[in-house]
C-alpha positions in Angstrom: 134.9 6.2 27.4 133.7 3.0 25.4 130.3 3.3 24.0 128.3 0.9 23.8 124.6 -0.3 22.6 122.8 -3.8 23.6 118.9 -4.2 23.1 116.4 -7.3 23.7 112.5 -7.7 22.6 110.1 -7.7 25.5 107.4 -9.7 24.9 105.3 -7.1 27.3 104.5 -3.6 27.1 106.3 -0.7 27.9 104.8 0.0 31.6 105.9 -3.5 32.4 109.6 -3.1 31.5 109.8 0.2 32.9 108.4 -0.9 35.7 110.8 -3.8 35.9 114.0 -1.9 34.9 113.0 0.9 38.1 110.9 -1.2 41.1 113.4 -1.9 43.7 113.3 -5.6 44.1 113.4 -5.9 40.6 116.1 -3.7 39.4 118.3 -5.1 42.1 117.8 -8.5 40.6 119.2 -7.6 37.1 121.6 -5.1 38.3 123.2 -7.0 40.5 124.7 -9.2 37.0 126.6 -6.3 36.2 127.7 -5.3 39.6 126.9 -7.3 42.5 124.5 -6.3 44.8 123.5 -2.4 43.2 120.9 -0.6 44.4 119.2 2.6 43.3 119.4 5.7 45.5 116.7 8.6 44.5 114.0 9.4 42.5 113.3 8.4 38.9 112.5 11.9 38.2 114.0 14.5 35.3 116.4 16.8 36.9 116.8 14.7 40.3 119.9 13.4 41.4 120.4 9.3 41.5 122.9 7.2 43.0 123.5 3.7 41.7 125.6 2.0 44.9 127.4 -1.8 44.8 125.8 -3.0 48.7 129.1 -5.2 48.7 131.7 -2.8 48.3 130.2 0.2 48.6 131.3 1.8 45.4 129.2 3.5 42.6 128.7 6.6 41.2 126.2 9.6 41.4 124.5 10.5 38.2 121.7 13.2 37.0 118.7 12.5 35.1 119.1 14.3 32.4 115.8 13.6 30.3 112.6 11.4 31.8 109.7 10.0 29.9 108.4 7.6 31.7 107.7 4.5 29.8 109.9 5.2 27.3 113.0 6.8 27.8 115.9 7.9 30.6 118.7 9.3 30.4 121.4 9.3 32.8 124.8 11.7 33.0 127.0 10.2 35.4 128.2 13.1 37.7 131.2 11.5 40.0 132.3 8.1 41.6 131.9 7.1 44.9 132.7 5.1 47.6 131.4 4.7 51.4 127.8 3.6 49.9 127.8 7.4 47.7 129.2 9.1 50.8 132.9 9.6 49.5 134.5 10.5 46.4 137.0 8.2 44.3 138.8 8.1 41.4 136.8 9.4 38.4 136.1 6.4 36.2 132.3 7.4 35.1 132.2 11.0 35.6 130.7 12.4 32.3 129.5 9.3 30.5 125.5 8.8 29.6 123.4 5.4 30.3 120.4 5.8 27.9 117.3 3.0 28.0 114.9 3.5 25.6 111.4 1.2 25.0 109.9 1.3 22.1 106.6 -0.4 21.8 104.6 -2.2 19.1 101.5 -4.8 19.6 102.3 -5.4 23.2 106.2 -6.3 22.2 108.9 -3.7 23.3 112.5 -3.2 22.2 114.7 -2.0 25.0 117.9 -0.4 24.0 120.5 0.3 26.6 123.6 2.6 25.4 126.1 3.4 27.4 129.9 4.7 28.0 131.9 2.9 29.9 135.5 3.3 30.9 137.9 1.6 28.5 139.1 -1.0 30.5 135.6 -2.1 31.6 134.5 -3.1 28.0 135.2 -6.8 28.2 133.2 -6.9 31.5 130.3 -5.0 30.2 130.2 -7.3 26.8 130.0 -10.1 28.8 127.3 -8.8 31.5 125.0 -6.1 30.3 123.4 -9.2 27.6 123.0 -11.2 30.7 121.2 -8.2 32.8 119.0 -7.8 29.4 117.8 -11.8 29.2 117.2 -11.5 33.1 114.9 -8.4 32.4 113.3 -10.1 30.0 112.4 -13.0 32.0 111.5 -10.9 34.8 109.3 -8.8 32.6 107.8 -11.4 30.8 106.8 -13.4 33.8 108.5 -16.2 32.8 109.7 -17.2 36.4 
């Protein structure tokens, strides 16, 4: 696994950034930049399992929410790789990796930091796509569209 950290400064309160991250329509918008057609299945609550699944190819990952403080932090621990829209298992690439989102607000301006562990063979893809996804989150949260 390779660890990557990216951040962006967003001219919006952390509550708006959080809603942009995890509301279905906006999640699909920005997450689709990383993996086309990605959606989130499950409830964003500490101790729950959720699935990140591509509606295009049916592949995804099932993750455990280790820590969730709404509007501040969410830490996912990837448990297993899936196929068939979350119904089947496939070879492990993502298992045991983490994905952490931290929101820090100062005067109505939020810094969003994303740290993730990704399979080494996908390093270049994520180095290209993750900053684009963060830029999209910024646009959506700032309401500039």
